[in-house]
N, C-alpha and C positions, 0 to 999 in steps of 0.2 A: 390514498388515503384508504384505511379499512374501517370495519364496523365491528363493535363487540356485540355481545348475545343481546343487549337491549337496544341496539340499532344505533349507538352513539358511534361518532366518527372518531378516529383517533389516528396519529401518526406514529410510525415506529422509528427510534433514533438509535443508531448503532454508534457506540463510543468506544474506541480503542487506544492504546497506548503501545508504541513498538520502541524497543530498545535493541539495537544491533551492535554486538561487541565488535570492536576493531579486529580481534582475533578470530572472528567467525570463518568457518571453512564452508567448503562448498555446499555439504549438507545443510547446514545452518541457513545458508542463502537460497537454497531450494525451498526449504520450510518457509522462509520469510515470503518469498514470491507466491508460493501457494495460498499462504494466509491472505496476502493483498488480493490475490485472484477471487477467494472465496468471499471476502468482505465486499469486493465489488459486485459479486453475483447476489447478495442477499436482496430481498424485499423491503429493505428498509427504505423509509421515505427520506431519512436523511442519514448521512454518515459523518462522523468526525475521527480521523486519525491522527495522532500527534505522536511525536518521538524523536529519537535520534538515530539516524543511519549510520554514524559513525564512518562516513565514506569520504574521506578528504580529496579523492581523486575526482570527485563529482564536483563540478561548477554549477550550484543550484540556481544561479541567474541564468544561465542558458541552457542548462539540463545536457550539457556535454559532458563527457568523461575523458579523462587523460588518455591520448592516443586514440579514443573512440573506437577501440577494437570490438567488435561483435561478440568476441568469445569471453571478453572480461566481465567479471562479476559485478562490478559497478555498472557497466552497461545494461546487464539484465536486470538490474534493481531499476534503474532508469525507465526501460522499457516496461516492466511490470507496473510501474507508475503510470506511464502513459497509456498502456492497455486498460487501465481502471479509471481512466480519465480524473487521475488524482493530481492535485497541485498544491 
């Protein structure tokens, strides 16, 4: 919790909406991963990110990807979410 110039306490709330096109290429996926990393590193008290990753190869119940290859783009997205402690 931070204080303003008058000494009043306040919380910072970061809100974002993410849409990933199913036709996203590796460059767009890297940008998405960088965005998620930066959002996780803010000094916000609370963070709310919503959206649609358009990743049909991710089982969102188990957070597993088809084939679970560590080279796959879907795997990298899941790992970025885990690294930022997102759920």
